[in-house]
N, C-alpha and C positions, 0 to 999 in steps of 0.2 A: 552869306552868313555861314560861318563854320560850325557853330553849335549854339544851343540855347539851353539854359537850365533855370528852374524855379528855385527861389530862395526857401530854405527850411525855416526861416524866421518870420516870413509874412507871405500870405497867399497872393498878394498883389505885386510882389517884387520878383523880377527875373533878370538874368544877365544874358547878353548875346555877344559872341565874339565874331569878328569878320576877317575876311581874307586880306584886308588892308592893315591888319595889326592892331585894330581898335577893340576896346571893351566898352560896351554900352550897358548901363544898368537902368532899368525901367521900373517905375512904381505906378501901376495902373490906377491906384487910388488918388494919386497926385496929378498925373497927366497921361492920358491914354495914347497920345501920339508922339510925344517927345521924350527922350531919355532924361532921367534925373542927372546923369553924368555920363560923359564919354571921354575916353582917354586912349591915346595911342601908346601902346606898351611894347611894341615889337615892330621891327622892319619887315618881318616875315608874316606869312598868313597864320592866323590863329585858328586852331582846329578843334579845341576842346575847352570846356568850361565846367567847373564844379564848385559848389559852395561847400565849405566845411560845416558839418552839422554841430560842432561844439564851439568853434571859435568864429569870430566875424571876419572870415577870410574867404576870398574867391581865388581859386587856383585856375590858371589858364595855361594851355599848352600850344606850341607852334608846330609847324609842318616838318620840323626836323627833330622833334622830341624834347625840346627845351621846355621847362616849366617855370612859370612866374607866379609868385604869391602876392596877392594884393589885399591889404587890410581895408575893410569897408569903413567909410566915414560914419560918424555917429548918426547922421540923418537917414542912413540906409540900414541901420541896425535895429531900430525899434519897431515893434508892432504898433499898428494904428489905434487899437482899442484897449490895450492893456495899460496905457499911460506910463509905460516904462517900469511898472511895478514888478518886483521880483516875487517868485513863489506862485505864479499862476499855474495851476495844474495843466498838464499836457492835454487832457481831454477837454477841459474848458477852453484852452487856447485853440485847439483844433476846431471846436464849434464856433468860436469867435471868427476864425479865419474863413470857415465855410460861409458864415453869415455875410462877411465882407464880400466874398466872391459872388454870392447870390445877388446882393444889392448891386454890385458892379455890372454883372451880366444883365440884370433887369434895366439898367440905365442906358444900355446900348441901343 
């Protein structure tokens, strides 16, 4: 594993990049063991991953400094409890995400 980063959109979504050039996106609320998607995006080792906080984009970097921008599919964009509604306050959303994580940890 080259890097792991949590999604700013959902407390249960994270991405991992690997030395074989693949990006794996996991959603712990959907499946705790298997990624929601995996995609080979480079022949070289991927060493860095970061979600954009304003757009639904994942940026990954390889071992020679190249950067690749990946647009997230709609099923990886939405929060699980907001129903896709616009206008949910940040504080409310933070509490919703905390509640999701507490339930998830309790189920392990």
